C-alpha positions as CSV (number, residue, x, y, z in Angstrom):
1,Q,-8.8,-6.5,-17.7
2,V,-6.6,-5.0,-14.7
3,Q,-7.1,-6.1,-11.2
4,L,-5.4,-4.9,-8.1
5,V,-6.4,-6.8,-5.3
6,E,-5.3,-5.4,-1.8
7,S,-5.3,-7.5,1.4
8,G,-3.7,-7.7,4.9
9,G,-5.6,-4.9,6.9
10,G,-7.2,-5.7,10.2
11,L,-7.5,-3.9,13.9
12,V,-4.1,-3.6,15.7
13,Q,-3.3,-1.7,18.8
14,P,-0.8,1.3,18.7
15,G,3.0,0.0,18.1
16,G,1.9,-3.3,16.2
17,S,2.6,-4.3,12.6
18,L,0.7,-5.4,9.6
19,R,1.7,-6.2,6.3
20,L,-0.3,-5.3,3.5
21,S,-0.3,-7.5,-0.1
22,C,-1.5,-6.1,-3.3
23,A,-1.7,-8.7,-6.2
24,A,-1.9,-7.6,-9.6
25,S,-3.1,-8.9,-13.0
26,G,-3.8,-7.6,-16.4
27,I,-0.7,-5.3,-16.3
28,I,3.3,-6.1,-17.0
29,F,3.9,-6.0,-13.3
30,S,7.9,-6.4,-13.6
31,L,7.9,-3.0,-15.7
32,S,5.3,-1.2,-13.5
33,A,6.1,1.2,-11.1
34,M,3.9,0.6,-7.8
35,G,2.5,2.9,-4.8
36,W,0.5,2.2,-2.0
37,Y,-2.0,5.2,-1.0
38,R,-4.4,5.3,2.1
39,Q,-7.7,7.4,2.6
40,A,-8.4,7.9,6.1
41,P,-12.2,9.4,6.9
42,G,-13.2,12.7,5.7
43,K,-9.8,13.1,3.9
44,Q,-8.1,13.0,0.5
45,R,-6.3,10.0,-0.9
46,E,-2.9,10.3,0.0
47,L,0.6,8.6,-1.4
48,V,2.1,6.6,1.2
49,A,5.1,4.6,-0.6
50,T,6.3,3.8,-4.0
51,I,8.7,1.2,-5.6
52,T,9.8,1.4,-8.9
53,S,10.4,-1.6,-11.5
54,S,13.9,-1.6,-10.3
55,S,13.0,-1.6,-6.5
56,F,14.0,2.0,-5.8
57,T,11.5,2.8,-3.0
58,N,10.6,6.3,-1.7
59,Y,7.9,7.2,1.7
60,R,6.0,10.0,2.7
61,D,7.8,11.6,5.7
62,S,5.2,10.3,8.1
63,V,5.9,6.8,7.7
64,K,9.6,6.8,7.2
65,G,11.6,4.4,9.2
66,R,8.2,2.7,10.0
67,F,7.0,1.5,6.7
68,T,8.6,-0.8,4.0
69,I,7.5,-1.3,0.5
70,S,8.6,-4.4,-1.4
71,R,7.6,-6.1,-4.2
72,D,7.9,-9.9,-5.5
73,N,7.5,-10.0,-9.4
74,A,7.4,-13.4,-9.6
75,K,4.1,-13.6,-7.7
76,N,2.9,-10.1,-9.2
77,T,2.7,-8.8,-5.7
78,V,3.7,-5.7,-3.8
79,Y,4.2,-5.4,-0.3
80,L,3.7,-2.9,2.6
81,Q,5.3,-3.8,6.1
82,M,4.0,-1.5,8.5
83,N,5.5,-1.3,11.9
84,S,5.3,1.0,14.9
85,L,1.7,1.8,13.8
86,R,-0.1,5.0,15.1
87,P,-3.9,5.9,15.3
88,E,-3.2,8.3,12.6
89,D,-2.2,5.3,10.4
90,T,-6.1,4.3,10.4
91,A,-7.5,4.5,6.7
92,V,-8.3,2.5,3.8
93,Y,-5.2,1.3,2.2
94,Y,-4.9,1.0,-1.7
95,C,-2.5,0.1,-4.2
96,N,-2.0,1.5,-7.8
97,V,0.3,1.8,-10.5
98,I,2.8,4.8,-11.2
99,P,1.6,7.0,-12.2
100,T,-1.8,6.4,-10.8
101,S,-4.4,5.0,-13.4
102,P,-8.0,6.0,-12.3
103,G,-9.5,2.7,-13.7
104,Y,-7.3,0.6,-11.6
105,W,-8.5,1.2,-8.2
106,G,-9.5,-1.7,-6.0
107,Q,-11.5,-2.1,-3.0
108,G,-8.6,-1.5,-0.7
109,T,-8.1,-3.1,3.1
110,Q,-9.1,-1.3,6.1
111,V,-6.1,-0.5,8.6
112,T,-7.5,0.3,12.0
113,V,-4.9,1.2,14.6
114,S,-6.9,1.4,18.0
115,S,-6.4,0.4,21.5
């Protein structure tokens, strides 16, 4: 059974930082490309960042230079370091494999950027 468990969200002021974690089980993590997604209220889920099994990364334009995706294969965990956070980054953040598997979505972790 595949489980992806996100954590690390919270309330932060604009300009602040958070580090999200996604612990994976039930997959061959070291061979899996992973992605972070987010969904803001009333909006569609969008892809934020991806990392291949070889640790090549890619980001949506709005987070380039502010967010960093990384992975620790020994811990079966993918991270998202988020710096210089903006109110428009407010969303529920999820991780999933790439390509996305609909059955793998977890509960997500809420990130709220507000003063």
